[in-house]
N, C-alpha and C positions, 0 to 999 in steps of 0.2 A: 656906463651902466653895465655893460657886459663884464667889465673888470670887477666891479663890485659884486656881481652875482657869483662869479668864479671864486672870489676870495671867501665869500660866505660859505660856499659848498666845501671849500678846503677846510675851513674852521670846523664845520660839522663833522666831516670825516675824521679829523684829528681828535675830536672829543670822544670817539667810540673806543672802548677798551679792548684789549686783545681777546679776553674771554668772551665778550659779547660778539666779537668777530668770529670766534670758533663756533659759537652756538648758531651763528647764522649760516654756517656752512651746512650743507646737506649731510645727514648721518650716513656712515659707510654701511654696507649690507653685512648681516651676521655671517659667522663661519659655519656653514651647514655641515661640512665634513667632520668638524670637531664634535658637533652635536650628535651626528650619526655614530661616531666612535663611542661617545658616552652611552648612547642608547644600546649599542651593540654590547658593550661591556656589561651594562645592567642586565640585558637579556641573558648573557652567558652566565653571570652570577646567579640569576634567578633559576636558570636551567640546572646549574650545579646544585643549588639549594634543594630544588625539587627532586633531583636524582638522589641526593643524600637522604631526603625525607622518605622517598619511596623505599630506599634500601633499609632505613631504620624501621619503617612500617613492616616491610617484608620480614626482617629479622625478628621483630616483635611477634608477628603472626607465626613464624616458624617456631619461635621459642614457646609460644602459647600452645601450638600443636604438639610440640615435643613434650611439654609438661602434661598435656592431656593424655598423650599416648603412654607416658610414664605412669601417670595415675591409673590408667586402665590396666597396664601391665601389673602394677602393684596390687590392684584389686583382684586380678585374675590369680596372681600368686597367692594372695591371702585366701581366696576361695578354694584354690587347689590344695593349699596346706590344710584348710579346714576340712575339706573332703577326705584328704589322706588321714588326718587325725581321727575323723569320724569312722573311717573304714578300719583304721588300726584299733580304735576302741571297740568296734563291733567284733572284729576278729578276736581281740583279747577276751571280750565277754563270752563269745561262743567257745573259745578255748577253755575258759574257766568253767563254763557250763559242762563242756565235755569232760573235763577233768573231774568235776564234782560228780558226774554221773558214773564215773568209773570208781566204784567203791567195792572192795573185797578184802577180807583178811582171814588169816588162819594162824592159830597159835597153840602151842602146848604149854603145860604148866611150868616145866623146868627146862633150863638149857641143856643141850646135849651132854651126856656123860654123868649128869647128876641123878641121884636116887634119893627119894625121901617120901615119908608119910607126913601129910599136913593135916592137923586137927587131931582130935576134936577140940572145938572151942565152945565157950559158954553162950555165945551169941552167933547169929548168922554173920559170916565174914566174907567179904568180897575176895574172890580168887584172882590173883595177878598172874596171867599167863605170859611168861617172859620169853619163851622160845618162839619168836615170830618168824614164820616162813613166808608169809605174804601179808602185805599191808598197803594195798593200792588205794591211794587217796589219803593215807595217813589218818584215817578216822579212828583207828584203835590205838590206845595209849598203853604201851607195855610197862609203863611205870606205875600206872594206877589200876589197870585191868578194865578200864572203861572204854566203851565204844560210844562216840558222839555222832549223831546223824548230821551230815553236812547239808542235806537237802531233804525236802519233804518227799516221802515216797514209801513204797512197800519194800521191806527188808526181810530176808530169810536168815535165821540163826540156827546153828546146830551146836550141841555141846555134849560131852561125854565125861562121866566120872567113873573112876575105878578104885577098888580097894584090894589090898593084898592079904591082910591078916584075917584068919578064920573068924567068922561071925561078926566081923566089923561092918557097920552100916556106912553107906556113902550116899550122900544126896547133894544135888546141885540145883539151885533155883535160878531160872532165867528171870531177871528183874529189869523192868522198864521204869526208869526213874525210881519211884518208890513202890511200884506195883509188882507183886509177885505173879508171874505169868504161868510157867509150867515147871514141874519138878522132875528131874531125872534121879531115880532112887534105886538102890540095890541093897540087899541084905542076904548073906549066905556064906557057906563054907568055901574057902579057897579064894583064888583071884577071880573077881567078877567085875563087869562094867555095866553101865547103864547109859543109854543115849536118848536124846530128845531133839525135836526140831520145832520151830515155830516161825510163823510169818507175822510181822508186826507192821502196822502203819505208824510211821514216826514223823514228827514235826522236826524242823530244824532245831538242833540243840538238845533233842531228847537223848537220854543216856541209857545204855543197855549194858548189863554186866551179868556175871554168874556168881552167885553167893553160895558158899558152903553152908549146908544146913546145920543148925545147932546140934552138937553132940554127935556129929558124923565126921568122917575123915576121907581123904583121897590119897591115892598113891600115884607116883610118876617116876619114870626112869628114862633111859635112852630110847626106849621104844615108844615113848609119848602116848601113854594110855589116857591121860586126862587132857582134853582139848576144848577149844572154843573157836568157832568160825562164824562168819557172816558175810553177806553181800547184798547189794542193792538190786532188787528185782527190776524195778522201774520207778522213775520219779513221778510225782503227781502234783 
């Protein structure tokens, strides 16, 4: 009976496969150190990534701040340039105004050394005073004999006409645009002159000249007997 039971047990043990035998064995414990190494490597990589991210974020913030500062500097430069341009414009305007307010001229009929009788003519004729000694502001034109007001204001004008031949008449009208203002006139024996002065309120662009009166004549030589002068008293 014992022999039979022992034989049966051997048969049963022989029928168990090697894989089933291994499964029956108790599982070996995991390698903790390997897992710790993996965790440590992951933490190191994570820390590295966080450091890089922080650096990138810091760089981005710094770049943003630099761009902001650059924009502010550019804005200040633009504002300063605008202020400088405005100041320059104002200075130029004041300079032009100052130059416009400096108006004065004085001229004689003929250039130095020339001697001549001019006239008489059948119509009133604008006299062209070619010997210019002063023309501050360039408001008087020696090519046309016309003074053009550069600014609204009160102007003073003086003119003198002279004749040389006995009994010859000499007359000079001060004319504002087409308006005859005052007449300087002389008639008599020998060399005589006549002078007048007038103050006129002129608008910008008004024209003033001296016209030789019809059927009269004027004389001039190196002594400059026939003259035309004017200046701005004050702007208005």
